N, C-alpha and C positions, 0 to 999 in steps of 0.2 A: 675557662675561656674569659677574657675581660669583657664585661659588659658594655652595652652602646654607652649607656648613661657614664660610666667611668671613663670611657675614651674622649667623649665630649669634655668631660670635668678634665682631664688631663690636657687636652689641646686648649682649653682655655687658659689653664694656668701657665702652659708654655709659652702663649701668644702674651699673656700680662708680664710674664719675665722678659719677653723681647722687647714689648715697648718700655717696660721700665729700665732696662739695660740701654736702650737707644738715647731715652731722655737723660739718664745719667752722663752718658757719653757727650753729649750735645751741650749738656751745662758746663761740663769739664772742659771742653774745647772752647766753648765761648770765653771761660774764664781764663784758660792756658795763652788764648790767643788774642788776648786784648790789645798787645802790641800790634796786631794787624790793623786795628781801628786807629792807632796813633800814626801808623803810616799813611793811611787814608787821610786823616786830617791834614798831615804835610804836604801830600799830592795835592790836596785840593785846596790848599792856600797857595803853593806855587801855581796854580792854574788860574786861581783867582787873581792873582797879581797879573799873570800873563793876558787874562782875558781883557783887560781895559786896552781898548786901541790896537785889539788882535787882528781887527781886519779893517785895513784902511787902504783906499784906493781915490784916484782922483782924476779928474778931467779937465780939458783946458783948451781955450780957443782965442786966439790974439790976446788980450791982455784980461781975459777973464778966467780965472782957475777956481775949480770948486774940489774941494777936499771932503771925503766921506769918512766917517769912523762908524763902523757896524758894531755893536756891542752884543753880543749873546753869552749864554753859557756852554757853547758847544765845547770850548776846552777844557772846561771842569769836567763835563760830562766823559769827553775822551780820556782824560788824565785818570777817573775813577774807574773807566772799563779796563786799562791797563792794569790798574791796582787790583781790580777784582780777577782778571787773567792770571796775573803773578800769584796772587794769594791761593788760588785754586790749584794751580801746579805746585804749591808748596806744600799742600796737603797731602802729595802722594810721594814725596823723596822719604828716605830711610829712617830719619828723626821722628817723623810722624806716624809711621808705620810700626816703628818699634815701640810707640807711645800705646800702641793698642793691645801690645803684649800685657801691660800693666792691668788691663781689664780681664775678666773671666768673662770672654765674649769670641765672636766668630768674625770673619771677614764680611759676612753680610751685615750684621750688625755695625760695623765700623763704616761700610760703604753707605749706609742708611743713614747714619748719624752725619756723615759726611755731606750727603745730599741735603739734609735739613740744614747743616751749616752754611752751605752755599746759598741756599734760600735765603738765610738771615742774613749773609754778608751782601747778598744782592738788593734786599729790602733796604738795609742801612746805607750802602752805598749809593743806590738809586735815588732815595729820597732827599739824601743830603745833597747829591750833585745837581738835581733838578732844582731844588728851593736856592742853591747857592746862585743858579743862575738869574733868577728873579731879584736876588740881592744885588748882584752885579748891575743889570738893568736899573733897579731902584738909585743906587749910588750914582751912575751915570746921568740919570733924569735930575737928581737933587743937585749935582755939580755943575749942571749946562743950564743956561737960560733957556725957556720953551721957545724963544724966536729962532734958537739954532737947532731945533729939532725939527727933522722933515718928517719922519714917520715914528711913531711910538706904537708899539704892540699891544693891542687891548687882547686880554683873554676872558673868558667865562670861568666860573669854578669848574664845570664840567670838562673843558679843556686842560685845565690845570691838572685835574684828577688822572685823565686818560694820558696826558703827557707822563707824569709821574710815573704810570703803571707801564706805560711803554718803556720808559727808561729802566725800571727794575726788571721788566721782561728780557731786554736786550742784554742787560747784564748779567741775568741768570743764563742765558743762551752763551755769551763769552765766557763765563765762569766754567760751565760745562765742558766747553770745548777746552780750555785750559787744563781741566781735570782729566780729560781724555788724552791730551797729548803728554800729560805728567804720567799717566800710566804705560803709555806707549814707553816712554822713555826710561821708565823704570825696568822695563822687559830688558834692557841693554843700552849701555851708554852711548854705542854706534849712533842710536838714534836721534841724539844731540845734533849730530852734523847731517845724518841722513834726512830728517824732517825738512829742515830749511832748505835744502838742496832740491829735495822734489818739489816743494811748495814754489819756490823760486824758479825751477824747471818747467812747472806747469804753466806758470805766468808768461815764461818764454815763449814757450813751445805752441800753447793754445792760444788761440786768437780771442781779442776781448770780448767778441760776441758769444763765444762758447763760457767765458767765465763769469759775464757780467749777470747772466739770469741767477747764478748762486746767489747773488748779494739782493739783486733785486725780488727774489723770492720771498725775503723777509722786508727789506726795506721800501720795497715798490707797493706792497699791498696798502691799500686805501681803506677798507674795511677793518676795522679794529677787531672785532670779533674773529675774524678769520686769521687777521695777523696775530691775535694771542694764541688761537687755535694751533697754529704753525709751530710757534715757539714751543707750547706745552706739549706737543707731539714731537717734536724732533730731540729736543733736550734730553727727555728722559732716556730716550732711544740710545744717545750718545752715551749718555750714563750707564745703562746696562751694557754696552759695548764695553767701558772702561772696567766694569765689575768682571764681566767674563775676562777680561784680558789679564786681571789680577787674581782671578780665583785659585788658580794652581801654581801662583809663583811663592816662593817661599818669602820671609823676611829675611834681606841678607845684610 
């Protein structure tokens, strides 16, 4: 019979092989999908241009009219969210799954490397989108005279870090949702039609008060630690669901 020491040694070797293979796949995917980051840059540049004067409104009485121009990085962040969602969906398509067959690995290894790749995408996208928002505000401030400024947001370094981490977490959650949707669609192409119909139908049938809590569960949280805990709990669960959906599906 195999000794306990030998079993432990074999388990350690298996674990090392698993970690090594995951690392190799992650490095390969980062190199192979470098064009994804080129797409991100293009979308952020477009959003960067649109962000100037993106929020305008005015009020007037008699002969006095006031025009307001609010500059923020919200458009850049939204565009980057869209990019992250699309890239996560692409990880589940046939070419990406076929690429897995070139490695001596399992679906578990492929999904773990995808999970780490999504984290990598979220960090890159979140940091660049958030910092570009500050660049937008800085350029606006330099191009306008101080007397034309009604309010200039002042933030501390702690607020910058928290804002950046929050953006990364939102991007991570959105990417995982995209990954789950991609796996659902991979089960059968009919879900390409069914999912939008179901989502739109829920918005039409269900009252706004029934849907709003789903969004405010994350966006309405004022405690950062609880907010982060919610995303770090929900996102892995959604990813596990995606894994189990794909576990018994053959690469077509």
